[in-house]
VEXVOTI-774661 format. One record per residue: residue number from 1; y, z, x of N, C-alpha, C in turn. Coordinates in Angstrom, 2 decimals. Each point is the difference from the previous one (the first is absolute). Layout:
<sites>
  nuke      n.v      n.w      n.u     ca.v     ca.w     ca.u      c.v      c.w      c.u
   NUM        Y        Z        X        Y        Z        X        Y        Z        X
...
</sites>
This chain:
<sites>
  nuke      n.v      n.w      n.u     ca.v     ca.w     ca.u      c.v      c.w      c.u
     1    78.50    72.91   108.70    -1.17     0.89     0.00     0.28     1.29    -0.78
     2     1.25     0.51     0.05     0.29     1.23    -0.71    -0.16    -0.18    -1.50
     3     0.45    -1.18    -0.52    -0.14    -0.26    -1.42    -1.46    -0.08    -0.40
     4    -0.81    -0.66     0.82    -1.43    -0.10    -0.28    -0.66     1.38     0.06
     5     0.45     0.79     0.94    -0.51     1.36     0.16     0.28     0.82    -1.27
     6     1.23    -0.14    -0.52     0.41     0.72    -1.21    -0.83    -0.45    -1.20
     7    -0.23    -1.30    -0.12    -0.78    -0.54    -1.11    -1.43     0.53     0.04
     8    -0.59     0.05     1.17    -1.37     0.50     0.13    -0.09     1.46    -0.42
     9     0.98     0.77     0.40     0.02     1.40    -0.41     0.17     0.12    -1.52
    10     0.85    -0.85    -0.54     0.23     0.01    -1.44    -1.27    -0.33    -0.78
    11    -0.75    -0.98     0.49    -1.26    -0.37    -0.64    -0.98     1.16     0.04
    12    -0.07     0.66     1.14    -0.91     1.13     0.15     0.41     1.14    -0.93
    13     1.31     0.24    -0.13     0.48     1.06    -0.88    -0.36    -0.29    -1.45
    14     0.29    -1.21    -0.47    -0.28    -0.36    -1.39    -1.50     0.05    -0.28
    15    -0.80    -0.50     0.95    -1.45     0.05    -0.17    -0.48     1.45    -0.11
    16     0.59     0.87     0.81    -0.37     1.41    -0.06     0.35     0.63    -1.33
    17     1.16    -0.36    -0.56     0.41     0.52    -1.30    -0.93    -0.48    -1.11
    18    -0.41    -1.26     0.08    -0.91    -0.56    -1.01    -1.35     0.71     0.05
    19    -0.48     0.24     1.21    -1.30     0.68     0.15     0.10     1.47    -0.44
    20     1.10     0.67     0.34     0.20     1.37    -0.45     0.04     0.08    -1.53
    21     0.66    -0.97    -0.61     0.07    -0.03    -1.47    -1.38    -0.18    -0.61
    22    -0.84    -0.80     0.65    -1.38    -0.15    -0.47    -0.72     1.34     0.05
    23     0.20     0.74     1.08    -0.62     1.31     0.13     0.45     0.96    -1.08
    24     1.29    -0.02    -0.32     0.52     0.87    -1.06    -0.61    -0.39    -1.34
    25    -0.09    -1.29    -0.28    -0.58    -0.47    -1.27    -1.46     0.40    -0.13
    26    -0.73    -0.12     1.10    -1.41     0.41    -0.03    -0.13     1.50    -0.25
    27     0.87     0.77     0.62    -0.04     1.45    -0.21     0.29     0.37    -1.45
    28     0.93    -0.71    -0.60     0.33     0.26    -1.40    -1.18    -0.35    -0.90
    29    -0.63    -1.15     0.26    -1.14    -0.42    -0.81    -1.21     0.91     0.21
    30    -0.11     0.61     1.17    -1.11     0.93     0.25     0.12     1.26    -0.85
    31     1.23     0.33    -0.38     0.27     1.14    -0.90    -0.47     1.34     0.57
    32     0.06     0.13     1.34    -0.34     1.27     0.63     1.23     0.66     0.62
    33     1.16    -0.55    -0.31     1.23     0.53     0.57     0.58    -0.95     1.04
    34     1.30    -0.15     0.01     0.66    -0.88     0.95     0.37     0.77     1.26
    35     0.57    -0.71     0.97     0.48     0.66     1.21     1.18     0.89    -0.37
    36     0.34     0.99     0.83     1.09     0.93    -0.34     1.30    -0.69    -0.40
    37     0.45    -0.98     0.79     1.29    -0.62    -0.31    -0.09    -0.90    -1.23
    38    -1.18    -0.57    -0.27    -0.16    -0.85    -1.18    -0.20     0.80    -1.27
    39    -0.26     1.30     0.14    -0.20     0.83    -1.19     1.27     0.09    -0.84
    40     1.16    -0.04     0.65     1.27     0.10    -0.72     0.25    -1.22    -0.88
    41    -0.02    -1.23     0.55     0.19    -1.15    -0.88    -1.09    -0.15    -1.05
    42    -1.21     0.44     0.32    -1.08    -0.13    -0.99     0.25     0.91    -1.20
    43     0.30     1.27     0.24     0.21     0.91    -1.12     1.27    -0.36    -0.77
    44     1.04    -0.45     0.68     1.22    -0.38    -0.70    -0.20    -1.28    -0.81
    45    -0.91    -0.86     0.46    -0.30    -1.20    -0.78    -0.74     0.37    -1.29
    46    -0.86     1.00     0.09    -0.72     0.46    -1.19     0.94     0.68    -0.99
    47     1.01     0.66     0.51     0.96     0.68    -0.86     0.98    -0.99    -0.64
    48     0.48    -0.94     0.82     1.06    -0.90    -0.45    -0.50    -1.26    -0.70
    49    -1.24    -0.39     0.30    -0.52    -1.25    -0.55     0.31    -1.20     0.87
    50     0.72     0.21     1.09     0.28    -1.08     0.95    -1.23    -0.25     0.86
    51    -0.04    -1.14     0.67    -1.13    -0.28     0.90     0.10     0.84     1.25
    52    -1.13     0.19     0.67     0.00     0.77     1.25     0.87    -0.69     1.06
    53    -0.03    -1.32     0.01     0.83    -0.73     0.96     1.48     0.26    -0.22
    54     0.40     0.02    -1.27     1.41     0.25    -0.32     0.42     1.40     0.40
    55    -0.83     1.00    -0.32     0.36     1.37     0.37    -0.06     0.20     1.52
    56    -0.85    -0.78     0.68    -0.03     0.05     1.46     1.33    -0.49     0.58
    57     0.51    -1.10    -0.55     1.28    -0.53     0.46     1.12     1.01    -0.26
    58     0.00     0.59    -1.20     1.04     0.97    -0.35    -0.06     1.22     0.93
    59    -1.22     0.52     0.21    -0.15     1.17     0.86     0.49    -0.28     1.41
    60    -0.42    -1.12     0.57     0.39    -0.31     1.37     1.49    -0.30     0.13
    61     0.58    -0.58    -1.03     1.45    -0.21     0.02     0.73     1.34     0.03
    62    -0.50     0.96    -0.77     0.58     1.35     0.02    -0.15     0.63     1.39
    63    -1.15    -0.23     0.64    -0.20     0.51     1.35     1.03    -0.58     0.97
    64     0.28    -1.31    -0.14     0.96    -0.64     0.89     1.39     0.58    -0.22
    65     0.38     0.23    -1.26     1.30     0.59    -0.30     0.12     1.38     0.64
    66    -1.05     0.81    -0.13     0.00     1.33     0.63     0.11    -0.12     1.51
    67    -0.71    -0.97     0.55     0.04    -0.22     1.45     1.41    -0.34     0.46
    68     0.68    -0.88    -0.75     1.36    -0.39     0.36     0.96     1.19    -0.12
    69    -0.21     0.85    -1.00     0.84     1.18    -0.16    -0.19     0.99     1.15
    70    -1.24     0.09     0.49    -0.28     0.91     1.11     0.57    -0.54     1.30
    71    -0.21    -1.28     0.25     0.42    -0.60     1.27     1.49    -0.31     0.05
    72     0.57    -0.39    -1.14     1.41    -0.35    -0.12     0.42    -1.03     1.06
    73     0.84     0.39     0.93     0.52    -0.97     0.98    -1.08    -0.51     0.95
    74    -1.09     0.72     0.10    -1.08    -0.43     0.89    -0.92    -1.03    -0.66
    75     0.24    -0.30    -1.27    -0.84    -0.99    -0.68     0.45    -1.42     0.37
    76    -0.89    -0.96    -0.20     0.34    -1.40     0.27    -0.77    -0.91    -0.96
    77     0.12    -1.30     0.20    -0.58    -0.96    -0.96    -1.51     0.09    -0.07
    78    -0.67     0.49     1.06    -1.45     0.08    -0.04    -0.47     1.04    -1.02
    79     0.83     1.01    -0.26    -0.36     0.99    -1.00     0.09    -0.61    -1.40
    80     1.04    -0.79    -0.25     0.14    -0.67    -1.29    -1.13    -1.02    -0.20
    81    -0.45    -0.61     1.10    -1.07    -0.99    -0.09    -1.31     0.61    -0.50
    82    -0.10     1.32     0.05    -1.20     0.65    -0.52    -0.17    -0.23    -1.50
    83     1.10    -0.31    -0.70    -0.08    -0.30    -1.42    -0.78    -1.30    -0.21
    84     0.21    -0.97     0.90    -0.75    -1.26    -0.09    -1.48     0.24     0.23
    85    -0.31     0.88     0.96    -1.39     0.37     0.26    -0.61     0.63    -1.24
    86     0.76     0.89    -0.66    -0.48     0.66    -1.22    -0.23    -1.02    -1.11
    87     0.88    -0.98    -0.10    -0.13    -1.01    -1.05    -1.27    -0.82     0.19
    88    -0.27    -0.39     1.24    -1.23    -0.77     0.28    -1.23     0.83    -0.31
    89     0.00     1.25     0.45    -1.13     0.88    -0.22    -0.24     0.22    -1.49
    90     1.05     0.36    -0.73    -0.14     0.27    -1.41    -0.44    -1.22    -0.78
    91     0.58    -1.15     0.32    -0.36    -1.23    -0.69    -1.46    -0.36     0.23
    92    -0.47     0.19     1.23    -1.39    -0.35     0.31    -0.99     0.96    -0.65
    93     0.39     1.25    -0.19    -0.89     0.94    -0.72    -0.26    -0.53    -1.40
    94     1.05    -0.46    -0.67    -0.16    -0.55    -1.35    -0.79    -1.30     0.01
    95     0.23    -0.82     1.03    -0.75    -1.27     0.09    -1.49     0.28     0.17
    96    -0.35     0.90     0.92    -1.41     0.33     0.20    -0.61     0.62    -1.25
    97     0.77     0.84    -0.67    -0.51     0.61    -1.23    -0.32    -1.05    -1.05
    98     0.78    -1.08    -0.01    -0.20    -1.06    -0.99    -1.16    -0.93     0.35
    99    -0.23    -0.23     1.30    -0.99    -1.02     0.37    -1.36     0.57     0.39
   100    -0.08     1.29     0.31    -1.31     0.56     0.34    -0.89    -0.03    -1.24
   101    -1.18    -0.63     0.10    -0.82    -0.28    -1.19    -0.93     1.13    -0.41
   102     0.40     1.23     0.17    -0.87     1.11    -0.38     0.84     1.22    -0.35
   103    -0.62     0.94    -0.68     0.66     1.24    -0.39    -0.72     1.17     0.67
   104     0.25     1.20    -0.46    -0.61     1.19     0.59    -1.52    -0.04    -0.17
   105    -0.77     0.15     1.08    -1.46    -0.02    -0.10    -0.50     1.17    -0.85
   106    -1.13    -0.21    -0.65    -0.59     1.07    -0.81    -0.75     1.01     0.86
   107    -0.42    -0.43     1.20    -0.74     0.87     0.90     0.95     0.75     0.93
   108    -0.22     1.30     0.14     0.83     0.83     0.89    -0.14    -0.47     1.44
   109    -1.19    -0.44     0.39    -0.23    -0.50     1.36     0.81    -1.27     0.25
   110     0.03    -0.89    -1.00     0.78    -1.23     0.14     1.49     0.30     0.01
   111     0.40     1.03    -0.72     1.41     0.42     0.05     0.37     0.41     1.42
   112    -0.89     0.74     0.65     0.26     0.42     1.38     0.01    -1.18     0.95
   113    -0.88    -0.97    -0.24    -0.03    -1.20     0.84     1.33    -0.76    -0.13
   114     0.50    -0.12    -1.23     1.28    -0.67    -0.21     1.14     0.79     0.61
   115    -0.06     1.32    -0.13     1.02     0.87     0.60     0.01    -0.16     1.52
   116    -1.19    -0.06     0.60    -0.10    -0.17     1.46     0.59    -1.34     0.43
   117    -0.27    -1.05    -0.78     0.59    -1.31     0.31     1.52     0.08    -0.08
   118     0.50     0.73    -0.99     1.44     0.17    -0.12     0.60     0.68     1.21
   119    -0.67     1.04     0.48     0.46     0.72     1.19     0.04    -0.93     1.22
   120    -1.04    -0.79     0.16    -0.09    -0.90     1.15     1.11    -1.05    -0.05
   121     0.23    -0.58    -1.17     1.04    -1.04    -0.11     1.40     0.58     0.19
   122     0.23     1.19    -0.53     1.31     0.64     0.22     0.22     0.25     1.49
   123    -1.03     0.50     0.68     0.11     0.28     1.44     0.23    -1.27     0.80
   124    -0.73    -1.07    -0.34     0.18    -1.27     0.70     1.41    -0.52    -0.20
   125     0.48     0.07    -1.23     1.36    -0.47    -0.27     1.04     0.79     0.77
   126    -0.16     1.31     0.05     0.93     0.84     0.74     0.00    -0.36     1.48
   127    -1.18    -0.22     0.56    -0.10    -0.36     1.42     0.73    -1.31     0.29
   128    -0.13    -0.96    -0.91     0.69    -1.28     0.16     1.51     0.17    -0.10
   129     0.45     0.85    -0.94     1.42     0.25    -0.15     0.58     0.67     1.25
   130    -0.75     0.96     0.53     0.45     0.71     1.20     0.08    -0.95     1.17
   131    -1.01    -0.86     0.14    -0.02    -0.93     1.12     1.10    -1.04    -0.10
   132     0.37    -0.37    -1.23     1.09    -0.96    -0.17     1.31     0.57     0.54
   133     0.15     1.32    -0.10     1.14     0.69     0.61     1.34    -0.58    -0.47
   134     0.14    -0.16    -1.33     1.24    -0.53    -0.54     0.72     1.05    -0.85
   135    -0.52     0.27    -1.19     0.62     0.96    -0.90    -1.02     1.04    -0.42
   136     0.46     1.24    -0.12    -0.88     1.08    -0.43    -0.21    -0.04    -1.51
   137    -1.13     0.54    -0.43    -0.17     0.31    -1.41     1.03     1.05    -0.36
   138     0.53    -0.07    -1.23     1.09     0.91    -0.40    -0.41     1.47     0.10
   139    -1.25     0.30    -0.33    -0.47     1.38     0.09     0.05     0.51     1.43
   140    -0.49    -0.80     0.94     0.02     0.41     1.40     1.43     0.04     0.54
   141     0.83    -0.93    -0.49     1.40     0.00     0.40     0.71     1.27    -0.41
   142    -0.30     0.47    -1.22     0.60     1.24    -0.48    -0.48     1.19     0.82
   143    -1.29     0.01     0.34    -0.54     1.08     0.82     0.69     0.04     1.36
   144     0.18    -1.17     0.61     0.67    -0.06     1.30     1.45     0.46    -0.10
   145     0.66    -0.37    -1.10     1.38     0.44    -0.19     0.07     1.52    -0.12
   146    -0.93     0.58    -0.74    -0.01     1.46    -0.16    -0.28     0.69     1.34
   147    -0.80    -0.64     0.84    -0.29     0.58     1.32     1.24     0.05     0.89
   148     0.97    -0.85    -0.29     1.22    -0.02     0.80     0.94     1.15    -0.34
   149    -0.18     0.58    -1.18     0.88     1.10    -0.40    -0.72     1.34    -0.08
   150    -1.32    -0.04     0.06    -0.78     1.23    -0.03    -0.85     0.10     1.27
   151    -0.21     1.19     0.53    -0.76     0.16     1.26    -1.50    -0.08    -0.20
   152    -0.47    -1.09    -0.61    -1.43    -0.19    -0.24    -0.47    -1.25     0.70
   153    -1.24     0.02     0.47    -0.60    -1.20     0.57    -0.39    -0.94    -1.14
   154    -0.11    -1.29     0.33    -0.29    -1.00    -1.03    -1.31     0.30    -0.72
   155    -1.05     0.35     0.76    -1.31     0.26    -0.61     0.06     1.12    -1.01
   156     0.68     1.10     0.35     0.11     1.13    -0.90     0.84    -0.35    -1.23
   157     1.07    -0.76     0.22     0.85    -0.39    -1.12    -0.74    -0.94    -0.94
   158    -0.83    -0.89     0.57    -0.76    -0.94    -0.83    -1.00     0.74    -0.88
   159    -0.64     1.01     0.55    -0.94     0.80    -0.78     0.73     0.70    -1.14
   160     1.14     0.60     0.30     0.79     0.69    -1.02     0.46    -0.97    -1.08
   161     0.40    -1.19     0.43     0.45    -1.04    -0.94    -1.14    -0.41    -0.93
   162    -1.18    -0.23     0.55    -1.16    -0.38    -0.81    -0.38     1.10    -0.99
   163     0.07     1.25     0.46    -0.31     1.14    -0.88     0.99     0.05    -1.16
   164     1.27    -0.25     0.29     1.02    -0.01    -1.06    -0.26    -1.11    -1.01
   165    -0.43    -1.16     0.50    -0.31    -1.11    -0.90    -1.14     0.38    -0.95
   166    -1.04     0.60     0.55    -1.15     0.40    -0.82     0.40     1.07    -1.00
   167     0.78     0.98     0.45     0.45     1.05    -0.91     0.84    -0.56    -1.13
   168     0.86    -0.96     0.32     0.82    -0.65    -1.03    -0.90    -0.70    -1.01
   169    -1.02    -0.70     0.50    -0.90    -0.72    -0.90    -0.79     0.98    -0.88
   170    -0.45     1.09     0.60    -0.78     1.00    -0.76     0.86     0.63    -1.10
   171     1.19     0.45     0.38     0.88     0.67    -0.97     0.43    -0.97    -1.10
   172     0.35    -1.24     0.38     0.42    -1.00    -0.98    -1.12    -0.32    -0.97
   173    -1.22    -0.14     0.54    -1.14    -0.30    -0.85    -0.29     1.12    -0.98
   174     0.05     1.23     0.50    -0.29     1.15    -0.86     1.06     0.18    -1.09
   175     1.26    -0.17     0.37     1.08     0.21    -0.96     0.10    -1.12    -1.03
   176    -0.14    -1.23     0.47     0.25    -1.15    -0.89    -1.26    -0.58    -0.63
   177    -1.12     0.09     0.69    -1.23    -0.62    -0.49    -1.13     1.01    -0.20
   178     0.29     1.26     0.30    -0.94     1.10    -0.23    -1.32    -0.18     0.76
   179     0.09    -0.49     1.24    -1.19    -0.14     0.83     0.34    -0.49     1.39
   180    -0.99     0.03     0.89     0.19    -0.53     1.34    -0.12    -1.52    -0.06
   181     1.05    -0.68     0.38     0.04    -1.47    -0.06     0.20    -0.55     1.41
   182    -0.99    -0.75     0.48     0.12    -0.64     1.31    -0.25     0.91     1.17
   183    -0.37     1.24    -0.25    -0.28     0.95     1.09    -1.40     0.56    -0.22
   184    -0.91    -0.43     0.87    -1.39     0.46    -0.09    -0.59     0.06     1.41
   185    -1.31    -0.01     0.08    -0.66     0.10     1.30     0.33    -1.19     0.91
   186     0.27    -1.15    -0.62     0.38    -1.16     0.78     1.32     0.17     0.71
   187     0.88     0.80    -0.58     1.29     0.29     0.63    -0.20     0.75     1.30
   188    -0.90     0.97    -0.03    -0.32     0.77     1.21    -0.63    -0.91     1.05
   189    -0.93    -0.86    -0.45    -0.66    -0.93     0.93     1.01    -0.93     0.66
   190     0.95    -0.50    -0.80     1.01    -0.90     0.55     0.89     0.73     1.00
   191     0.38     1.23    -0.33     0.87     0.78     0.89    -0.66     0.21     1.36
   192    -1.33     0.17     0.00    -0.72     0.26     1.25    -0.37    -1.28     0.73
   193    -0.48    -0.99    -0.73    -0.65    -1.16     0.62     0.94    -1.15     0.35
   194     1.12    -0.15    -0.72     0.89    -1.12     0.30     0.50     0.08     1.43
   195     0.45     1.18     0.41     0.50     0.16     1.37    -1.06    -0.30     1.05
   196    -1.24     0.44    -0.26    -1.09    -0.26     0.95    -0.29    -1.49     0.11
   197     0.00    -0.69    -1.16    -0.26    -1.45     0.01     1.13    -0.76     0.68
   198     1.23     0.47    -0.18     1.14    -0.65     0.63    -0.15     0.02     1.52
   199    -0.45     1.11     0.55    -0.20     0.10     1.45    -0.99    -1.05     0.50
   200    -1.08    -0.20    -0.76    -1.01    -0.99     0.39     0.59    -1.40    -0.06
   201     0.68    -0.32    -1.11     0.58    -1.34    -0.16     1.10    -0.26     1.01
   202     0.74     1.04     0.37     1.08    -0.18     0.98    -0.56    -0.53     1.33
   203    -1.13     0.53     0.41    -0.61    -0.46     1.27    -0.41    -1.47    -0.11
   204    -0.59    -0.37    -1.12    -0.48    -1.37    -0.19     1.16    -0.98    -0.08
   205     1.00     0.31    -0.84     1.13    -0.90    -0.20     0.82    -0.13     1.26
   206     0.13     1.07     0.75     0.76    -0.05     1.25    -0.58    -1.06     0.94
   207    -1.32    -0.05     0.11    -0.64    -0.96     0.89     0.12    -1.42    -0.54
   208    -0.16    -0.17    -1.31     0.03    -1.34    -0.60     1.38    -0.62     0.12
   209     1.06     0.75    -0.39     1.31    -0.64    -0.03     0.59    -0.19     1.39
   210    -0.40     0.80     0.98     0.47    -0.23     1.36    -0.51    -1.33     0.53
   211    -1.22    -0.34    -0.39    -0.62    -1.21     0.53     0.37    -1.24    -0.79
   212     0.09     0.11    -1.34     0.19    -1.20    -0.83     1.39    -0.11    -0.63
   213     0.59     1.14    -0.37     1.29    -0.05    -0.67     1.17     0.20     0.95
   214    -0.27     0.53     1.18     1.05     0.27     0.98     1.09     0.89    -0.60
   215    -0.45     1.12    -0.58     0.94     0.89    -0.66     0.38     1.19     0.87
   216    -0.46     0.00     1.24     0.31     1.13     0.87     1.49     0.09     0.27
   217     0.50     1.22     0.09     1.43     0.17     0.29     0.26    -0.26     1.48
</sites>
């Protein structure tokens, strides 16, 4: 039963990553700005010419390295496993970008509709990843590691981390591309709404998987 339990959690985790990647791809195609943490791989992809999925993998791998340096002896194999999570996420962003049969809408209203869909899918994916309770996203893992060495609560540290990501994207875009790249009104919407949507999905998924997936601890 333990092996079956692990497999079910793994399926839920991978499904969550695939859905989150869909949300990121939709946000990029909406062209109203990505989520705070996705703004970094997006602007670096525009600078380097690499795909967003590739820069996502590189960014998250760097996060894991920083996390290991912070935790040192307190680190374990689950922290290294975050690289696999990053690889799945980054790869699926590129896959969705390749197979989605549309580009940026010409209508500003349709751009917002696509952006909203992106927010919803990202939130749903995050809720599934959290419920799987296996491995953290590298960004959240780094935030938790920093909370262990600094007297900050997770929520406050996460906000500061997201602000730093946006600032990095803004400065990089201005210096290298002479404009704001990947940071717009949609970035603000994602920063506000993803967390709210996650709370709603958490309640729904909690009830579903307790009854059908038997994922309760």
